[in-house]
C-alpha positions as CSV (number, residue, x, y, z in Angstrom):
1,M,17.3,-7.0,32.3
2,K,17.1,-9.9,29.9
3,I,14.2,-10.9,27.7
4,S,13.6,-13.9,25.4
5,L,13.9,-13.6,21.6
6,G,10.2,-14.5,21.1
7,Y,9.0,-11.8,23.5
8,M,11.4,-9.3,21.9
9,I,10.1,-9.9,18.3
10,Y,6.6,-9.6,19.6
11,I,7.4,-6.2,20.8
12,L,9.4,-5.5,17.7
13,L,6.6,-6.3,15.3
14,A,4.5,-3.8,17.2
15,F,6.8,-1.0,16.4
16,V,7.1,-1.8,12.8
17,S,3.4,-2.7,12.3
18,I,1.8,0.4,13.7
19,G,4.3,3.0,13.0
20,S,3.7,6.1,15.1
21,N,1.1,4.2,17.2
22,A,4.0,2.1,18.6
23,E,3.5,3.5,22.1
24,T,0.9,0.8,22.7
25,G,3.6,-1.6,23.1
26,I,2.2,-4.8,21.5
27,V,0.6,-5.9,18.3
28,T,-2.4,-8.1,18.6
29,K,-2.2,-11.4,16.7
30,S,-5.3,-11.6,14.5
31,Y,-6.4,-15.1,13.8
32,E,-7.8,-15.2,10.3
33,H,-9.9,-18.5,10.2
34,H,-10.3,-18.4,6.4
35,L,-6.6,-18.9,6.1
36,N,-5.7,-21.0,9.1
37,G,-2.9,-19.0,10.6
38,N,-1.9,-15.7,12.4
39,L,-1.7,-12.4,10.6
40,S,-0.5,-9.1,12.0
41,E,-3.2,-6.4,12.5
42,F,-1.7,-4.0,10.2
43,W,-0.6,-6.5,7.5
44,A,-1.9,-4.2,4.7
45,Q,0.2,-1.2,5.7
46,E,3.2,-3.6,6.3
47,Y,3.0,-5.0,2.8
48,T,2.9,-1.7,1.1
49,G,5.3,0.1,3.5
50,A,2.7,2.8,4.4
51,D,3.8,2.7,8.0
52,L,7.4,3.2,7.1
53,L,6.6,6.3,5.0
54,R,4.3,7.7,7.7
55,D,7.2,7.7,10.1
56,E,9.6,9.3,7.7
57,L,7.1,12.1,7.0
58,D,7.1,13.0,10.8
59,N,10.4,14.9,10.1
60,F,9.3,16.3,6.7
61,Q,7.4,19.5,6.0
62,T,4.8,18.5,3.3
63,K,3.2,21.1,1.1
64,R,-0.3,21.0,2.6
65,I,-2.2,21.4,-0.6
66,D,-5.7,22.7,-0.8
67,H,-8.4,20.4,-2.4
68,L,-6.0,17.6,-2.4
69,V,-8.5,14.6,-2.0
70,A,-12.3,14.2,-2.4
71,V,-13.9,11.1,-1.2
72,V,-17.2,10.1,-2.9
73,D,-18.6,7.6,-0.6
74,S,-21.1,7.0,2.3
75,A,-21.1,9.8,5.0
76,K,-20.7,7.3,7.9
77,G,-19.4,3.7,8.2
78,H,-17.8,2.6,5.1
79,G,-17.0,6.1,4.0
80,E,-15.3,7.0,7.3
81,W,-13.2,3.8,7.1
82,V,-12.2,4.6,3.5
83,K,-11.1,8.1,4.5
84,S,-9.0,6.6,7.4
85,L,-7.0,4.6,4.9
86,I,-6.1,7.7,3.0
87,S,-5.2,9.9,6.1
88,N,-5.8,9.7,9.9
89,S,-4.4,10.8,13.2
90,R,-3.2,7.5,14.7
91,A,-2.0,4.8,12.4
92,G,-3.2,2.9,9.3
93,A,-2.4,5.4,6.6
94,A,0.8,6.9,5.1
95,L,-0.6,10.5,5.7
96,K,-1.5,12.2,8.9
97,D,-4.6,14.5,9.1
98,I,-4.6,15.9,5.6
99,S,-7.8,17.8,4.4
100,I,-10.2,15.3,2.8
101,T,-13.6,16.6,1.4
102,S,-16.4,14.0,1.6
103,F,-19.3,13.9,-0.6
104,G,-22.6,12.2,0.3
105,N,-23.3,8.5,-0.5
106,G,-21.1,7.7,-3.3
107,H,-23.8,8.3,-5.9
108,Y,-23.8,10.1,-9.3
109,D,-25.3,13.2,-8.0
110,D,-22.2,13.7,-5.6
111,L,-20.0,13.6,-8.8
112,Q,-22.3,16.0,-10.4
113,S,-21.9,18.4,-7.5
114,I,-18.2,18.3,-7.5
115,Y,-18.3,19.2,-11.3
116,E,-20.8,22.0,-10.8
117,S,-18.8,23.5,-8.0
118,N,-16.0,24.2,-10.3
119,T,-13.6,23.1,-7.6
120,K,-10.6,21.2,-8.9
121,F,-9.7,18.4,-6.6
122,L,-6.4,16.7,-7.5
123,Y,-7.4,13.3,-6.6
124,L,-11.0,11.8,-6.2
125,N,-11.4,8.4,-4.5
126,Q,-14.4,6.3,-5.4
127,S,-14.6,3.0,-3.8
128,F,-18.3,2.2,-4.8
129,Q,-19.5,0.7,-7.9
130,W,-20.7,3.2,-10.6
131,R,-24.1,1.7,-11.2
132,M,-26.2,3.0,-8.3
133,D,-28.6,6.0,-9.1
134,A,-27.3,6.5,-12.7
135,T,-26.2,4.4,-15.7
136,D,-22.6,3.5,-16.3
137,Y,-22.6,5.7,-19.4
138,E,-23.5,8.7,-17.2
139,F,-20.8,8.1,-14.9
140,Y,-18.3,7.6,-17.8
141,E,-19.4,11.0,-19.2
142,L,-19.0,12.8,-15.9
143,A,-15.6,11.1,-15.2
144,K,-14.4,12.4,-18.5
145,L,-15.5,15.9,-17.7
146,L,-13.8,15.8,-14.2
147,S,-10.7,14.4,-15.7
148,G,-10.6,17.0,-18.3
149,R,-10.6,19.6,-15.5
150,G,-7.4,17.9,-14.1
151,T,-8.8,15.5,-11.4
152,I,-7.3,12.2,-11.1
153,I,-10.0,9.6,-10.3
154,I,-9.1,6.5,-8.5
155,T,-11.8,3.9,-8.5
156,S,-12.2,0.2,-7.5
157,A,-12.3,-2.7,-9.8
158,G,-15.3,-4.0,-8.0
159,N,-16.0,-7.2,-6.0
160,N,-18.2,-9.3,-8.3
161,Y,-15.8,-11.7,-9.8
162,R,-17.9,-14.7,-9.2
163,N,-20.7,-13.2,-11.4
164,Q,-18.8,-10.9,-13.7
165,K,-15.1,-11.4,-14.0
166,L,-14.2,-8.2,-15.9
167,V,-14.5,-4.6,-14.6
168,D,-17.6,-2.8,-16.0
169,D,-17.2,-1.7,-19.6
170,M,-17.7,2.0,-19.0
171,K,-15.2,2.0,-16.1
172,R,-12.7,0.4,-18.4
173,A,-13.5,2.9,-21.2
174,A,-13.1,5.7,-18.9
175,A,-9.6,4.4,-17.9
176,R,-8.5,4.2,-21.5
177,E,-9.7,7.6,-22.5
178,S,-9.2,9.8,-19.4
179,S,-7.3,10.0,-16.1
180,V,-9.4,7.3,-14.4
181,F,-7.3,4.6,-12.6
182,I,-8.7,1.3,-11.6
183,V,-7.4,-0.7,-8.6
184,A,-7.7,-4.4,-8.0
185,A,-7.3,-6.2,-4.7
186,M,-4.9,-8.8,-3.6
187,D,-5.3,-11.0,-0.6
188,E,-3.1,-11.6,2.5
189,T,-0.8,-14.1,0.7
190,G,-0.2,-11.9,-2.4
191,S,-2.6,-13.7,-4.7
192,K,-5.7,-12.0,-6.3
193,D,-8.5,-11.4,-4.0
194,V,-11.1,-14.1,-4.8
195,D,-13.9,-11.5,-5.4
196,S,-11.8,-8.7,-7.1
197,Q,-12.7,-8.1,-10.6
198,V,-9.9,-7.8,-13.2
199,A,-9.1,-6.1,-16.5
200,D,-6.4,-5.1,-18.9
201,E,-7.0,-1.5,-17.7
202,V,-6.3,-2.1,-14.0
203,L,-3.4,0.1,-12.9
204,V,-2.3,-1.7,-9.7
205,S,-3.3,-4.1,-7.1
206,A,-3.5,-3.2,-3.3
207,P,-4.2,-5.1,-0.2
208,G,-7.9,-6.0,0.4
209,G,-8.4,-9.6,1.5
210,H,-10.6,-10.6,4.3
211,F,-10.1,-7.5,6.6
212,V,-8.0,-4.3,6.6
213,R,-7.8,-2.3,9.8
214,S,-7.2,1.4,10.4
215,Y,-7.9,4.2,13.0
216,I,-11.1,6.4,12.9
217,N,-10.3,9.1,15.4
218,D,-9.0,6.9,18.3
219,S,-10.8,3.8,17.6
220,L,-9.4,0.8,15.8
221,K,-11.7,-0.3,13.0
222,S,-11.8,-3.1,10.5
223,V,-14.1,-4.0,7.7
224,D,-14.6,-7.7,6.9
225,G,-14.6,-8.4,3.3
226,A,-12.5,-5.3,2.7
227,M,-11.5,-6.2,-0.9
228,T,-11.3,-3.4,-3.4
229,S,-12.9,-1.0,-1.0
230,A,-9.9,-1.1,1.0
231,A,-7.4,-1.4,-1.9
232,T,-8.6,1.8,-3.7
233,P,-8.0,4.5,-0.9
234,Q,-4.4,3.0,-0.2
235,V,-3.6,3.9,-3.8
236,T,-5.2,7.4,-3.3
237,S,-3.2,7.8,-0.1
238,A,0.1,6.9,-2.0
239,M,-0.5,9.3,-4.8
240,A,-1.6,12.1,-2.4
241,A,1.6,11.6,-0.4
242,F,3.7,12.0,-3.6
243,T,2.0,15.4,-4.3
244,E,2.2,16.5,-0.6
245,I,5.9,15.8,-0.8
246,T,6.7,17.2,-4.2
247,G,4.0,19.8,-4.7
248,Y,3.5,18.2,-8.1
249,Q,0.5,16.3,-9.6
250,P,1.8,13.8,-12.1
251,T,0.1,13.4,-15.5
252,K,-1.6,10.2,-16.6
253,R,1.4,8.9,-18.3
254,E,3.6,9.8,-15.5
255,I,1.3,8.0,-12.9
256,Q,1.4,4.9,-15.1
257,S,5.3,5.1,-15.2
258,I,5.4,5.6,-11.4
259,F,3.4,2.4,-10.7
260,K,5.3,0.4,-13.4
261,K,8.7,1.4,-11.7
262,T,7.6,0.9,-8.1
263,S,5.2,-1.9,-7.8
264,L,6.1,-5.2,-6.3
265,K,5.7,-8.3,-8.5
266,L,2.8,-10.6,-7.8
267,R,2.3,-14.4,-8.2
268,Y,0.0,-14.7,-11.1
269,D,-2.3,-17.5,-12.0
270,D,-2.2,-17.7,-15.9
271,N,-5.7,-16.4,-16.1
272,F,-4.8,-13.1,-14.6
273,V,-1.5,-12.1,-16.3
274,G,-1.8,-8.6,-17.4
275,K,-5.2,-8.0,-15.7
276,L,-4.0,-7.0,-12.2
277,G,-2.0,-4.0,-13.1
278,Y,1.8,-3.5,-12.6
279,G,1.8,-5.5,-9.4
280,L,1.3,-4.7,-5.7
281,L,1.2,-1.2,-4.5
282,N,4.5,0.0,-3.0
283,T,3.6,3.0,-0.9
284,Y,7.0,3.3,0.7
285,K,8.9,3.4,-2.6
286,I,6.5,6.0,-4.2
287,G,7.0,8.2,-1.1
288,S,10.8,7.7,-1.1
289,V,11.1,8.6,-4.8
290,A,9.1,11.7,-4.0
291,L,11.4,12.5,-1.2
292,K,14.5,12.3,-3.5
293,I,12.8,14.4,-6.1
294,S,11.7,17.0,-3.5
295,A,15.3,17.2,-2.3
296,Y,16.8,17.6,-5.7
297,C,14.1,20.1,-7.1
298,D,14.2,22.4,-4.0
299,N,14.5,25.9,-5.3
300,K,14.9,24.7,-8.9
301,V,12.7,25.6,-11.9
302,K,9.0,24.9,-12.2
303,G,8.6,21.5,-13.9
304,C,11.6,19.9,-12.2
305,A,9.6,17.1,-10.7
306,G,8.1,16.1,-14.0
307,M,11.6,16.0,-15.5
308,A,13.0,14.0,-12.6
309,L,10.3,11.5,-13.0
310,A,11.8,10.6,-16.5
311,D,15.0,9.8,-14.8
312,D,15.4,6.2,-13.5
313,A,18.1,7.4,-11.2
314,F,15.3,8.6,-8.8
315,F,13.8,5.1,-8.7
316,T,17.1,3.4,-8.0
317,F,18.2,2.3,-4.5
318,P,21.0,0.1,-3.2
319,K,20.7,-3.5,-1.8
320,I,21.2,-4.1,1.8
321,N,24.1,-6.0,3.4
322,L,22.2,-9.0,4.8
323,E,25.3,-10.2,6.9
324,R,24.5,-7.3,9.2
325,I,21.0,-8.4,9.7
326,Y,21.8,-12.1,10.0
327,S,24.0,-11.2,12.9
328,S,20.9,-10.4,14.9
329,W,19.0,-13.4,13.7
330,P,21.6,-16.3,13.3
331,E,18.7,-18.8,13.5
332,C,17.5,-17.4,10.2
333,S,20.8,-17.7,8.3
334,P,20.6,-19.8,5.1
335,L,22.3,-22.7,6.7
336,K,19.8,-22.8,9.6
337,Y,16.6,-21.6,8.1
338,S,15.6,-25.1,7.0
339,Q,15.9,-26.4,10.5
340,S,12.6,-25.8,12.1
341,S,13.9,-26.5,15.6
342,Q,16.0,-23.3,15.2
343,L,13.1,-21.0,14.5
344,N,11.7,-21.0,18.1
345,K,15.1,-21.1,19.8
346,I,15.2,-18.9,22.9
347,V,18.1,-16.5,23.0
348,E,18.7,-14.1,26.0
349,L,18.9,-10.4,24.9
350,N,19.3,-7.3,26.8
351,I,17.4,-4.0,26.1
352,D,20.2,-2.7,23.9
353,A,20.0,-5.8,21.7
354,K,16.3,-5.4,21.4
355,A,16.6,-1.8,20.2
356,E,19.2,-3.0,17.7
357,K,16.8,-5.6,16.4
358,I,14.0,-3.0,16.0
359,R,16.3,-0.8,14.0
360,K,17.6,-3.7,11.8
361,L,14.1,-5.0,11.0
362,R,13.0,-1.6,9.9
363,E,16.1,-1.3,7.8
364,L,15.4,-4.7,6.1
365,R,11.8,-4.0,5.4
366,S,12.8,-0.5,4.0
367,S,15.5,-2.0,1.8
368,L,13.4,-4.7,0.3
369,L,10.6,-2.3,-0.6
370,L,13.1,0.0,-2.3
371,N,15.0,-2.6,-4.0
372,P,12.9,-5.9,-4.2
373,Y,15.4,-7.9,-6.3
374,Q,16.7,-9.4,-3.1
375,S,15.3,-12.9,-2.9
376,E,17.4,-13.9,0.1
377,G,16.3,-10.8,2.0
378,W,12.4,-11.6,1.4
379,M,13.3,-15.2,2.8
380,L,15.0,-13.7,5.8
381,L,12.0,-11.4,6.5
382,A,9.8,-14.5,6.2
383,C,11.9,-16.3,8.9
384,I,11.6,-13.4,11.1
385,Y,7.8,-13.3,11.0
386,E,7.5,-17.1,11.0
387,S,9.7,-17.4,14.2
388,E,7.1,-15.2,16.0
389,G,4.2,-17.3,14.7
390,F,2.8,-14.9,12.0
391,E,2.5,-17.7,9.5
392,I,0.4,-15.8,6.8
393,N,2.8,-12.8,6.7
394,A,5.6,-15.3,6.5
395,Q,4.0,-17.1,3.6
396,Y,3.5,-13.8,1.7
397,Y,7.3,-12.9,2.0
398,K,8.2,-16.5,1.0
399,N,6.1,-16.0,-2.1
400,L,7.9,-12.8,-2.8
401,S,11.1,-14.5,-2.4
402,N,10.2,-17.0,-5.0
403,V,9.0,-14.4,-7.4
404,Y,12.2,-12.4,-7.2
405,I,14.5,-15.5,-7.6
406,H,13.0,-15.7,-11.1
407,E,12.9,-11.9,-11.7
408,S,16.6,-11.7,-10.8
409,E,17.4,-14.2,-13.3
410,L,15.7,-12.1,-16.0
411,E,17.7,-8.9,-15.0
């Protein structure tokens, strides 16, 4: 049996885009009219590598920690979707079916209930604005109390940039003074989301943009205008995965170090330098670091994970040999990439060749997320996506290639 290259990559992107949900066999091309091009359905999870980590955790026994995550959000709708980006049963999140405790409508009295319950949740996701049924100062005081108990609060920067460019003052103060971490949103091309607020205190940016999709039970859902509401739970999911893998909850300083060492570089407008955190969330690298630490610290002394986080060796990964990848995509070789006529060239492939391409594309994506200082590799990934017609994904990877050309020169 023979199939064309175009059809093969269409199937291939289904496997790498939706992880364990690959049995559906295809990935729907989502036309995003705001950006004039095609974008893969699970673009956010692909950019952070959450789908790759999810698949690797299929063969790993996580620690299954009680009171791991609390979500303060609406009980239905928005809140269900936020939870699905932290963990769900199908696809769209790095973690499968962890226990998440939900609280009400995202209001102040929900935080008050958590505090009065004397239950220590390791991570608390709050994708709503603070100013709802209480003042910013009341939220600030309660956030400090919860933080003092050992709860890491991950909260959104807000989507009010057009009217108020900076994150709310009290939220910024809480981030400086306690274990509160602010998440900004980036769009589908790797630039700041147009509505995401910014601040010096932002920890990291994560995919938001015009829509982000995930599964609620067996139904594929998306929220238009996802922005920081989508970005925040993806960061919560990454940190929950780290703790589920290692059994260790990092300190505030260690969390800052983790994101500094793992985040992908972003294209910055001069107005945003230093105000979007360390870069773009890299869930796959955070999880891969956790897996290395877990293997090293198995049966070792308590506190091993904390000591390992101070060792850069756990954050170091080799580069990929691109020649092996080019052998499956000769039309994307540096000599031919500029020739647009080569991008849609039809090559007859058998089923074994298709399986090999699936494996190689996964290997390429994994390697680039673990060691992003490979500008040529990002350009190869852009070519693969562009040849199948995912123009927006391809543009994002081209942007990363350009960023890392400069970064490599600074190494």
